[in-house]
C-alpha positions as CSV (number, residue, x, y, z in Angstrom):
1,M,-11.6,40.6,-34.2
2,I,-12.0,41.2,-30.3
3,K,-14.8,38.6,-30.2
4,K,-12.2,36.0,-31.7
5,C,-9.3,37.0,-29.4
6,V,-11.7,37.2,-26.1
7,S,-12.6,33.6,-27.2
8,I,-9.3,32.2,-27.7
9,F,-8.5,33.7,-24.1
10,W,-11.5,32.1,-22.5
11,V,-10.5,28.7,-24.2
12,A,-7.1,29.4,-23.1
13,V,-8.1,29.8,-19.7
14,A,-10.1,26.5,-19.8
15,M,-7.6,24.4,-20.9
16,V,-5.2,25.5,-17.8
17,F,-7.7,24.9,-15.4
18,M,-8.3,21.4,-16.9
19,L,-4.4,21.1,-16.9
20,T,-3.5,22.0,-13.3
21,G,-6.7,19.8,-12.3
22,C,-4.9,16.7,-13.5
23,K,-2.5,14.9,-11.2
24,A,-0.2,12.6,-12.7
25,S,-0.7,8.9,-11.3
26,S,1.5,5.9,-11.9
27,S,2.0,2.0,-10.3
28,K,4.3,-0.6,-10.5
29,S,3.0,-4.3,-10.0
30,Y,4.6,-7.5,-9.6
31,T,2.9,-11.2,-8.9
32,F,4.8,-13.4,-6.8
33,S,4.3,-17.1,-6.6
34,V,4.4,-17.9,-3.2
35,E,5.0,-21.2,-1.1
36,T,1.2,-21.5,-0.5
37,G,1.1,-22.1,-4.2
38,D,-1.0,-18.8,-5.0
39,A,0.1,-16.2,-7.3
40,I,-0.3,-12.9,-5.6
41,K,-0.3,-10.0,-7.0
42,I,0.7,-6.6,-5.3
43,T,0.3,-2.9,-7.2
44,L,1.9,0.2,-5.3
45,D,0.7,3.7,-6.4
46,T,4.1,4.9,-7.4
47,S,3.4,8.4,-7.3
48,D,5.7,11.0,-5.5
49,K,8.5,8.9,-5.9
50,Y,7.5,5.6,-4.3
51,D,8.9,2.4,-5.4
52,I,8.8,-1.4,-4.6
53,T,11.2,-4.2,-5.5
54,S,10.3,-7.6,-7.0
55,E,12.2,-9.9,-4.5
56,V,11.1,-10.9,-1.1
57,P,11.2,-9.6,0.8
58,F,9.7,-6.7,-1.0
59,V,10.8,-3.6,0.0
60,I,8.6,-0.2,-0.1
61,S,10.8,3.0,-0.4
62,H,10.2,6.5,-1.0
63,D,12.9,8.8,-2.8
64,G,15.5,5.6,-2.5
65,A,14.9,5.7,1.6
66,T,13.6,2.1,2.6
67,L,9.9,2.6,4.6
68,S,8.3,-0.8,4.6
69,Q,9.1,-4.7,3.8
70,G,6.9,-7.2,3.3
71,I,6.8,-11.2,3.3
72,F,4.2,-13.8,2.6
73,L,2.5,-16.0,5.4
74,A,0.1,-19.0,5.2
75,A,-3.4,-18.3,6.2
76,D,-2.5,-20.3,9.6
77,D,0.3,-18.0,10.4
78,Y,-2.0,-14.9,9.6
79,K,-4.3,-16.3,12.2
80,A,-1.6,-16.3,14.6
81,Y,-0.4,-13.0,14.3
82,A,-3.8,-12.2,15.0
83,D,-4.2,-14.0,18.5
84,V,-0.6,-12.9,19.3
85,V,-1.3,-9.0,18.7
86,N,-4.7,-9.0,20.5
87,A,-2.9,-11.1,23.6
88,D,0.6,-9.1,23.8
89,E,0.7,-6.3,26.4
90,N,3.3,-4.8,23.9
91,A,1.3,-4.5,21.0
92,V,-1.4,-1.9,20.5
93,V,-4.1,-2.3,17.5
94,L,-4.2,1.1,16.0
95,D,-6.5,0.1,13.0
96,S,-8.0,-3.4,11.4
97,G,-10.9,-3.9,8.7
98,S,-11.0,-4.6,5.1
99,K,-9.6,-3.2,2.4
100,D,-10.5,-4.2,-1.1
101,G,-12.0,-7.0,0.2
102,N,-8.6,-8.3,1.9
103,S,-8.5,-8.3,5.9
104,Y,-6.1,-6.6,7.9
105,I,-4.7,-5.4,11.2
106,F,-2.5,-2.9,11.8
107,W,-0.2,-2.4,15.2
108,S,2.2,-1.2,17.0
109,Y,5.1,-2.9,19.1
110,N,6.5,-0.7,21.8
111,D,5.6,2.3,20.0
112,S,8.5,1.6,17.5
113,E,7.7,-0.8,15.0
114,F,4.2,-0.4,12.7
115,N,3.3,-3.6,11.3
116,Y,0.3,-4.6,9.1
117,V,-1.1,-8.5,8.4
118,I,-2.9,-8.9,5.8
119,M,-5.3,-11.7,4.6
120,V,-5.5,-11.8,0.8
121,Q,-8.9,-12.2,-0.3
122,D,-10.3,-15.6,-1.9
123,S,-6.3,-17.1,-1.0
124,G,-4.4,-19.3,1.4
125,T,-1.7,-16.5,1.9
126,G,-1.4,-13.8,4.3
127,I,1.1,-10.8,4.2
128,L,2.9,-9.0,6.8
129,I,4.6,-6.0,6.3
130,G,6.8,-4.1,8.8
131,N,7.7,-0.1,9.2
132,N,10.1,1.0,11.6
133,V,9.9,4.6,10.6
134,S,6.5,6.1,11.9
135,E,2.9,5.4,12.0
136,E,2.2,7.7,9.3
137,S,4.7,6.1,6.9
138,A,3.3,2.4,7.7
139,R,-0.2,3.7,6.7
140,E,0.9,5.9,3.6
141,C,2.5,2.5,2.4
142,F,-0.2,0.7,2.8
143,E,-2.7,2.8,1.6
144,R,-0.6,3.1,-1.6
145,L,-0.8,-0.8,-1.9
146,T,-3.7,-3.1,-3.7
147,F,-3.2,-7.1,-3.1
148,S,-5.1,-9.5,-5.2
149,V,-4.7,-13.2,-6.1
150,E,-4.5,-14.3,-9.7
């Protein structure tokens, strides 16, 4: 009888450890038909009370407060933004590279606007996302996003 109680206790302890190690995640996706002719799917990790709207400009919010807003661009506009950012003395490039195959540039303007310009892989569409809250807020929003052409 004692062995049975001990066994049940250890099974219960193991279940508690397994359940506390799990983190609930959720996401929301919208597919936008944009002027370039592409259908661009944007997915946001909505855990921790983040949300995204379905209209353009799309809005990313946290607990009801607007953090970032985004619009769609033609590929030529992506290149133009990249050129201007690199030439403007008030713009500071904070990061650039590729995320999930999509090229991006992240910069601040006068240390008060924090912007991402993204070129969606295998498409003629770019995305501009602006955030005037903080660099950390802009990074958090961007890290929660995925982009793809449908």
